[in-house]
C-alpha positions as CSV (number, residue, x, y, z in Angstrom):
1,M,-94.3,-175.4,-152.0
2,S,-91.7,-176.0,-149.3
3,E,-92.2,-179.1,-147.2
4,D,-91.1,-177.2,-144.1
5,K,-93.7,-177.4,-141.2
6,F,-92.9,-175.9,-137.9
7,D,-94.7,-175.8,-134.6
8,V,-94.4,-172.0,-134.6
9,I,-93.4,-169.3,-137.0
10,I,-92.6,-165.9,-135.5
11,V,-92.4,-162.9,-137.7
12,G,-90.0,-160.3,-136.3
13,G,-86.9,-160.7,-134.2
14,G,-87.4,-157.8,-131.7
15,L,-87.9,-158.2,-128.0
16,A,-91.4,-159.7,-128.3
17,G,-90.5,-162.1,-131.1
18,S,-87.3,-163.4,-129.4
19,T,-88.9,-163.7,-126.0
20,A,-91.6,-165.9,-127.5
21,A,-89.0,-167.9,-129.4
22,Y,-86.9,-168.4,-126.2
23,L,-89.8,-169.7,-124.2
24,L,-91.3,-171.9,-126.9
25,A,-88.0,-173.4,-127.9
26,K,-87.1,-174.0,-124.3
27,A,-90.4,-176.0,-124.0
28,G,-89.2,-178.2,-126.9
29,L,-91.2,-176.8,-129.8
30,E,-89.8,-176.3,-133.3
31,V,-89.6,-172.6,-133.7
32,I,-88.4,-170.4,-136.5
33,V,-88.1,-166.6,-136.4
34,I,-88.1,-164.6,-139.6
35,E,-86.4,-161.2,-139.3
36,R,-86.5,-158.6,-142.0
37,G,-83.3,-156.9,-140.9
38,D,-79.8,-158.2,-141.5
39,Y,-79.7,-159.1,-137.9
40,C,-82.0,-158.8,-134.9
41,G,-82.0,-155.2,-133.7
42,S,-80.8,-153.7,-137.0
43,K,-84.2,-152.1,-137.6
44,N,-85.4,-151.8,-134.0
45,V,-85.3,-148.3,-132.5
46,T,-86.5,-147.0,-129.2
47,G,-85.5,-144.2,-126.9
48,G,-83.4,-146.8,-125.2
49,R,-84.8,-148.0,-121.9
50,I,-86.2,-151.3,-120.7
51,Y,-88.0,-151.8,-117.4
52,G,-86.6,-155.1,-116.4
53,H,-89.3,-156.7,-114.3
54,S,-91.0,-158.7,-117.1
55,L,-87.7,-160.1,-118.6
56,E,-86.5,-160.9,-115.1
57,K,-89.3,-163.4,-114.7
58,I,-88.1,-165.2,-117.8
59,I,-84.3,-164.9,-117.5
60,P,-83.6,-164.2,-113.8
61,G,-80.5,-162.0,-113.4
62,F,-80.6,-161.2,-117.1
63,A,-78.9,-157.8,-116.6
64,S,-75.7,-159.5,-115.4
65,R,-75.4,-161.3,-118.7
66,A,-77.1,-159.0,-121.2
67,P,-75.4,-156.0,-122.8
68,V,-77.3,-153.4,-120.8
69,E,-75.8,-150.0,-120.7
70,R,-76.6,-148.4,-117.4
71,K,-79.0,-148.9,-114.5
72,I,-81.3,-145.9,-114.3
73,T,-81.2,-144.4,-110.8
74,K,-81.7,-140.8,-111.6
75,E,-84.8,-139.3,-113.3
76,R,-85.2,-135.8,-114.7
77,I,-88.2,-134.1,-116.2
78,S,-87.8,-130.7,-117.9
79,M,-90.1,-128.0,-119.3
80,M,-88.0,-126.3,-122.0
81,T,-88.4,-122.9,-123.8
82,Q,-86.1,-121.6,-126.5
83,D,-83.5,-120.5,-124.0
84,G,-84.6,-121.7,-120.6
85,V,-85.3,-125.0,-118.8
86,T,-87.1,-125.9,-115.6
87,T,-86.1,-129.3,-114.3
88,V,-87.3,-131.6,-111.6
89,E,-84.9,-134.3,-110.6
90,Y,-85.3,-137.4,-108.4
91,G,-82.4,-139.8,-107.7
92,S,-82.4,-142.9,-105.5
93,D,-80.7,-146.3,-105.4
94,A,-84.2,-147.7,-104.8
95,L,-84.9,-147.2,-108.5
96,G,-82.3,-149.8,-109.2
97,E,-83.5,-152.5,-106.7
98,K,-84.2,-156.0,-108.0
99,G,-87.7,-156.2,-109.5
100,A,-87.9,-152.4,-110.1
101,A,-84.7,-151.8,-112.0
102,S,-84.6,-150.3,-115.5
103,Y,-81.7,-150.0,-117.9
104,S,-80.6,-148.0,-120.8
105,V,-80.0,-150.3,-123.8
106,L,-78.9,-150.1,-127.4
107,R,-81.3,-152.3,-129.3
108,A,-78.7,-153.4,-131.9
109,K,-76.7,-155.1,-129.1
110,F,-79.6,-156.1,-126.8
111,D,-81.8,-157.7,-129.4
112,Q,-78.9,-159.7,-130.8
113,W,-78.2,-161.0,-127.3
114,L,-81.8,-162.1,-126.7
115,A,-81.9,-163.8,-130.1
116,E,-78.7,-165.7,-129.2
117,E,-80.4,-166.8,-126.0
118,A,-83.3,-168.1,-128.0
119,E,-81.0,-169.8,-130.4
120,A,-79.3,-171.5,-127.5
121,Q,-82.6,-173.0,-126.5
122,G,-83.1,-174.3,-130.1
123,A,-84.9,-171.6,-131.9
124,M,-83.9,-171.0,-135.6
125,Y,-83.5,-167.6,-137.1
126,I,-83.6,-166.5,-140.7
127,C,-82.5,-162.8,-141.2
128,G,-82.6,-160.5,-144.2
129,I,-86.0,-162.0,-145.3
130,R,-89.3,-160.2,-145.6
131,V,-92.5,-162.0,-145.1
132,D,-94.9,-160.9,-147.9
133,E,-98.1,-162.4,-146.7
134,L,-99.7,-165.0,-144.5
135,I,-101.0,-168.3,-145.8
136,V,-104.7,-168.6,-144.9
137,R,-106.9,-171.6,-145.6
138,A,-110.5,-171.8,-144.6
139,G,-110.1,-168.8,-142.4
140,K,-107.1,-170.2,-140.5
141,V,-103.5,-168.9,-140.7
142,C,-101.4,-171.8,-141.7
143,G,-98.0,-170.2,-142.4
144,V,-96.2,-167.5,-144.3
145,K,-95.0,-166.6,-147.8
146,A,-91.6,-165.0,-148.3
147,G,-90.8,-164.4,-152.0
148,D,-91.2,-167.8,-153.6
149,E,-90.9,-169.7,-150.4
150,E,-93.8,-171.0,-148.3
151,M,-93.4,-172.2,-144.7
152,E,-96.2,-173.7,-142.7
153,A,-96.8,-173.9,-138.9
154,D,-99.5,-174.8,-136.4
155,V,-99.5,-171.1,-135.3
156,V,-97.9,-167.8,-136.4
157,I,-97.0,-165.1,-134.0
158,L,-96.9,-161.6,-135.5
159,A,-94.2,-159.5,-133.8
160,D,-93.5,-157.4,-136.9
161,G,-93.7,-153.9,-135.4
162,V,-96.1,-151.0,-135.2
163,N,-97.2,-151.1,-138.8
164,S,-97.8,-154.9,-138.8
165,L,-98.7,-155.1,-142.5
166,L,-99.4,-158.8,-142.1
167,A,-102.1,-158.1,-139.4
168,R,-103.6,-155.5,-141.7
169,Q,-103.6,-157.8,-144.7
170,I,-106.0,-160.2,-143.0
171,G,-108.1,-157.5,-141.3
172,M,-106.9,-157.9,-137.8
173,K,-105.6,-154.4,-137.6
174,K,-106.9,-151.2,-139.2
175,E,-104.7,-148.7,-141.0
176,L,-103.0,-146.5,-138.4
177,E,-104.5,-143.0,-137.9
178,P,-102.1,-140.1,-137.8
179,G,-102.9,-139.3,-134.1
180,Q,-102.2,-142.9,-133.0
181,V,-98.6,-143.0,-134.0
182,A,-95.6,-140.8,-133.6
183,V,-92.3,-140.5,-135.4
184,G,-89.1,-140.6,-133.3
185,A,-85.7,-139.5,-134.4
186,K,-82.6,-140.3,-132.3
187,E,-78.9,-139.9,-132.3
188,I,-76.4,-141.9,-130.3
189,I,-73.5,-139.5,-129.4
190,T,-70.3,-141.0,-128.1
191,L,-68.6,-139.0,-125.3
192,G,-66.4,-141.4,-123.5
193,E,-67.1,-142.8,-120.0
194,E,-65.2,-140.2,-118.0
195,K,-66.7,-137.3,-119.7
196,L,-70.2,-138.8,-119.5
197,R,-70.0,-139.4,-115.8
198,D,-68.6,-135.9,-115.1
199,R,-71.2,-134.1,-117.2
200,F,-74.2,-136.0,-115.8
201,G,-73.0,-136.5,-112.3
202,L,-73.0,-140.3,-112.5
203,E,-71.3,-142.9,-110.3
204,G,-70.2,-146.4,-111.2
205,E,-72.7,-148.0,-113.6
206,N,-75.7,-145.8,-112.6
207,G,-77.5,-143.8,-115.3
208,L,-79.9,-141.1,-116.0
209,G,-83.3,-140.9,-117.8
210,W,-84.4,-137.4,-118.9
211,M,-87.7,-136.4,-120.5
212,F,-88.4,-132.9,-122.0
213,V,-91.5,-131.1,-123.1
214,G,-91.9,-127.8,-125.0
215,A,-89.1,-126.5,-127.2
216,P,-87.7,-129.9,-128.4
217,T,-90.8,-130.3,-130.6
218,A,-91.3,-126.5,-131.3
219,G,-94.8,-126.7,-129.7
220,N,-95.8,-129.9,-131.6
221,L,-97.4,-132.7,-129.6
222,G,-94.5,-134.8,-128.3
223,G,-91.2,-134.3,-126.5
224,G,-87.5,-135.0,-126.2
225,F,-85.6,-137.6,-124.3
226,L,-82.0,-138.4,-123.2
227,Y,-80.6,-141.6,-121.8
228,T,-77.1,-142.2,-120.7
229,N,-75.3,-145.3,-122.0
230,K,-71.9,-146.6,-121.0
231,D,-69.9,-144.1,-123.0
232,S,-72.6,-142.3,-125.0
233,V,-76.0,-140.7,-124.8
234,S,-79.2,-141.5,-126.7
235,L,-80.8,-138.2,-127.6
236,G,-83.9,-137.7,-129.6
237,I,-87.4,-136.3,-130.1
238,V,-90.8,-137.8,-130.7
239,T,-93.8,-136.0,-132.3
240,T,-97.2,-137.3,-133.3
241,V,-97.5,-138.0,-137.1
242,G,-100.7,-136.1,-137.2
243,D,-99.0,-133.0,-135.9
244,I,-96.1,-132.9,-138.3
245,G,-96.3,-129.5,-140.1
246,Y,-98.1,-127.8,-137.3
247,S,-95.1,-125.7,-136.2
248,G,-93.5,-125.6,-139.7
249,V,-90.4,-127.2,-138.3
250,S,-89.3,-130.6,-139.7
251,V,-88.5,-133.5,-137.4
252,V,-84.8,-133.4,-138.5
253,Q,-84.7,-129.7,-137.7
254,M,-86.4,-130.3,-134.3
255,L,-83.6,-132.7,-133.3
256,D,-80.9,-130.3,-134.6
257,N,-82.4,-127.4,-132.6
258,F,-82.7,-129.6,-129.5
259,K,-79.0,-130.5,-129.7
260,R,-78.2,-126.7,-129.9
261,H,-80.3,-125.7,-126.9
262,P,-78.2,-124.0,-124.2
263,A,-79.1,-126.8,-121.7
264,I,-78.1,-129.6,-124.0
265,R,-75.2,-128.2,-126.1
266,P,-72.6,-128.2,-123.3
267,L,-73.5,-131.8,-122.4
268,I,-72.8,-133.2,-125.9
269,E,-70.0,-130.9,-126.9
270,G,-67.1,-132.7,-128.4
271,G,-69.1,-135.9,-128.9
272,S,-69.1,-137.9,-132.1
273,L,-72.2,-139.2,-133.9
274,A,-72.2,-143.0,-133.7
275,E,-75.7,-143.7,-135.0
276,Y,-78.8,-141.9,-136.4
277,A,-82.2,-143.6,-136.6
278,A,-85.9,-142.8,-137.1
279,H,-88.9,-145.0,-136.2
280,L,-92.6,-145.1,-135.8
281,V,-93.9,-145.4,-132.2
282,P,-97.5,-146.5,-131.1
283,E,-99.1,-143.6,-129.3
284,G,-102.8,-144.5,-129.1
285,G,-102.7,-146.6,-126.0
286,Y,-105.6,-148.9,-125.1
287,D,-107.8,-147.5,-127.8
288,M,-105.5,-148.6,-130.6
289,I,-105.1,-152.3,-129.6
290,P,-106.1,-154.4,-132.6
291,E,-107.7,-157.9,-132.8
292,L,-105.1,-160.0,-130.9
293,Y,-105.9,-163.5,-132.0
294,R,-107.6,-165.5,-134.8
295,D,-107.4,-169.1,-135.9
296,G,-103.7,-169.9,-136.0
297,V,-102.3,-166.4,-135.3
298,L,-101.4,-164.1,-132.4
299,V,-100.3,-160.5,-132.3
300,V,-97.7,-159.3,-129.7
301,G,-95.6,-156.2,-128.8
302,D,-95.6,-153.1,-130.9
303,A,-97.7,-154.9,-133.5
304,A,-100.4,-155.0,-130.9
305,G,-99.9,-151.3,-130.0
306,L,-98.8,-152.1,-126.4
307,V,-97.1,-148.8,-125.5
308,I,-97.9,-146.4,-122.6
309,N,-96.8,-142.8,-122.9
310,L,-97.4,-140.7,-119.8
311,G,-95.1,-137.8,-120.7
312,Y,-92.8,-138.3,-117.7
313,M,-92.2,-141.9,-118.7
314,T,-92.7,-144.2,-121.8
315,R,-93.1,-147.9,-121.5
316,G,-93.1,-150.4,-124.3
317,M,-90.4,-153.0,-124.0
318,D,-91.7,-154.5,-120.7
319,L,-95.2,-154.8,-122.2
320,A,-93.7,-156.4,-125.3
321,V,-91.9,-159.0,-123.3
322,E,-94.9,-159.8,-121.1
323,S,-97.2,-160.1,-124.1
324,A,-94.8,-162.5,-125.7
325,R,-94.6,-164.6,-122.5
326,R,-98.4,-164.8,-122.4
327,A,-98.5,-165.7,-126.1
328,A,-96.0,-168.4,-125.6
329,E,-98.0,-169.9,-122.7
330,T,-101.1,-169.8,-124.9
331,V,-99.3,-171.6,-127.7
332,L,-98.1,-174.3,-125.3
333,Y,-101.7,-174.7,-124.0
334,A,-103.0,-175.0,-127.6
335,K,-100.2,-177.6,-128.3
336,R,-101.3,-179.7,-125.4
337,K,-104.9,-179.6,-126.7
338,G,-103.9,-180.1,-130.3
339,D,-106.1,-177.2,-131.2
340,F,-105.0,-173.8,-132.6
341,S,-108.4,-172.5,-133.3
342,R,-109.6,-169.0,-132.4
343,K,-111.5,-170.5,-129.5
344,T,-108.4,-171.9,-127.9
345,L,-106.1,-169.0,-128.7
346,A,-108.6,-166.6,-127.0
347,A,-106.8,-167.6,-123.8
348,Y,-104.1,-165.2,-124.9
349,K,-106.3,-162.2,-124.5
350,V,-107.7,-163.5,-121.2
351,A,-104.1,-163.9,-120.0
352,L,-103.2,-160.3,-121.1
353,E,-106.3,-159.0,-119.3
354,E,-105.2,-160.6,-116.1
355,S,-101.6,-159.2,-116.4
356,F,-100.2,-155.8,-115.8
357,V,-100.2,-155.2,-119.5
358,M,-104.0,-154.6,-120.0
359,K,-104.5,-153.3,-116.4
360,D,-101.9,-150.6,-116.9
361,L,-103.2,-149.7,-120.4
362,K,-106.7,-149.4,-119.1
363,Q,-105.6,-147.4,-116.1
364,H,-104.0,-144.9,-118.5
365,K,-106.4,-145.1,-121.4
366,N,-107.1,-141.4,-121.2
367,A,-103.4,-140.4,-121.3
368,P,-103.2,-140.1,-125.1
369,H,-106.2,-137.7,-125.2
370,F,-104.7,-135.6,-122.4
371,M,-101.4,-135.5,-124.3
372,E,-103.2,-133.9,-127.2
373,N,-103.5,-130.7,-125.1
374,R,-101.3,-128.1,-126.9
375,R,-101.0,-126.0,-123.7
376,L,-98.7,-128.7,-122.4
377,F,-96.2,-128.0,-125.2
378,G,-96.5,-124.3,-125.5
379,K,-98.2,-122.2,-122.8
380,Y,-97.2,-124.1,-119.7
381,P,-93.4,-124.3,-120.4
382,M,-93.5,-120.6,-121.1
383,L,-95.6,-119.8,-118.0
384,V,-93.2,-121.7,-115.7
385,D,-90.2,-120.1,-117.4
386,E,-91.6,-116.6,-116.9
387,I,-92.5,-117.2,-113.3
388,L,-89.1,-118.5,-112.3
389,R,-87.2,-115.9,-114.4
390,S,-89.1,-113.1,-112.6
391,L,-88.3,-114.7,-109.2
392,F,-84.6,-115.2,-109.8
393,M,-83.6,-112.3,-111.9
394,V,-82.0,-109.3,-110.1
395,D,-81.4,-106.4,-112.5
396,G,-81.2,-103.4,-110.1
397,A,-84.9,-102.4,-110.6
398,P,-86.9,-101.9,-107.4
399,S,-88.1,-105.3,-106.1
400,T,-91.8,-106.1,-106.0
401,G,-93.8,-108.7,-104.1
402,I,-93.9,-112.3,-105.4
403,L,-97.6,-112.0,-106.4
404,S,-96.9,-109.0,-108.6
405,K,-94.0,-110.9,-110.2
406,V,-95.9,-114.0,-111.1
407,T,-99.3,-112.4,-112.1
408,P,-98.3,-111.4,-115.6
409,A,-97.2,-114.9,-116.4
410,L,-100.4,-116.5,-114.9
411,Q,-102.4,-114.4,-117.3
412,R,-101.2,-116.7,-120.1
413,V,-103.6,-119.4,-118.9
414,S,-107.1,-118.9,-117.5
415,L,-108.3,-120.4,-114.3
416,T,-110.8,-122.4,-116.2
417,E,-108.0,-123.9,-118.4
418,L,-105.9,-124.6,-115.4
419,G,-108.8,-126.4,-113.6
420,N,-109.8,-128.4,-116.6
421,D,-106.2,-129.4,-117.4
422,G,-105.6,-130.4,-113.8
423,M,-108.7,-132.6,-113.8
424,K,-107.8,-134.3,-117.1
425,A,-104.3,-134.9,-115.8
426,L,-105.6,-136.7,-112.7
427,Q,-108.0,-138.7,-114.8
428,S,-105.3,-139.8,-117.3
429,L,-102.5,-140.5,-114.8
């Protein structure tokens, strides 16, 4: 057995893992981060947007130093059919104000930067190593096993992603249900700065976040997304694992069809593929949060299921960072007490309950159930498309009143369905 003994071992070098490492090393603790990928960010995939408020508390002015892509000051939401699209857009510099700014990011760059910040504080990183299991003695997690190597610590922080096999091994987390997790597929398509600004109407370093529902997932539960980077776009789709096969269209084909849609094709024409990635995404919200602490161990970020999907926005990175901050504060509290028992580490859950993390997850706990409504991904996009097409199309036929134009489309959905869906939307959002 190795003689190594650390204050903290962190499994996973994503945003949550490196945030915890940064804070704990800065406080003087001996911290080691074990990352399975060849480098931090090599296996981390998201749509590509971070709401900066939580990291701003930890590293003030981080966006001036970090490799962020663009500040998002323009939002679009689209209902898409096979050949039509209905879009609502909101743009304002207020979206980029300090404390409320969000940024498009490329995780391979951003995660490496944050890891370097943690290393500068004294954290140690080992990459390209997989942790096989946790060392547990008398019910307390005491360290990790990686191949033939064993490393011990006062406390272990699990930041090993949505699957978190380690949390599952010791019974802190149940096996994921198909409806609790989605698969995302994304391409980064390089266009060049000038072409990107012209096609998306951007000025300076400002950027666009764009969410889609309907055709991108061929009626499956899920949606599409597009984020503008400095000289590229991150374009992808997300669909619930339990719904794969419903439409008979594979995830790969969904993304390919999305790229060929008349509303998307001209925007990426002439671009070159820089990266393709696929990833599992937590979708269950508050109801999928596992056991967060035990003797000698804490669970943070995606491993704790801390993601909110409201359809018009998806949040995960800001929750991951905040959970890591609360975990780090709990470890420092336990260090002062000299006690890393379950009783002491329970302060982590209390801190999360007092933060925006649990408050927001509870506020939107019904959202995952609302998003299971198939009418959102099939009937409603077609209904809106038919109504607007009838209003705007002029083909020489005698004109009729607005009511007679929209009535055929409205027959797609009953008043009862509209009423019930409206109430559920209010309850979830």
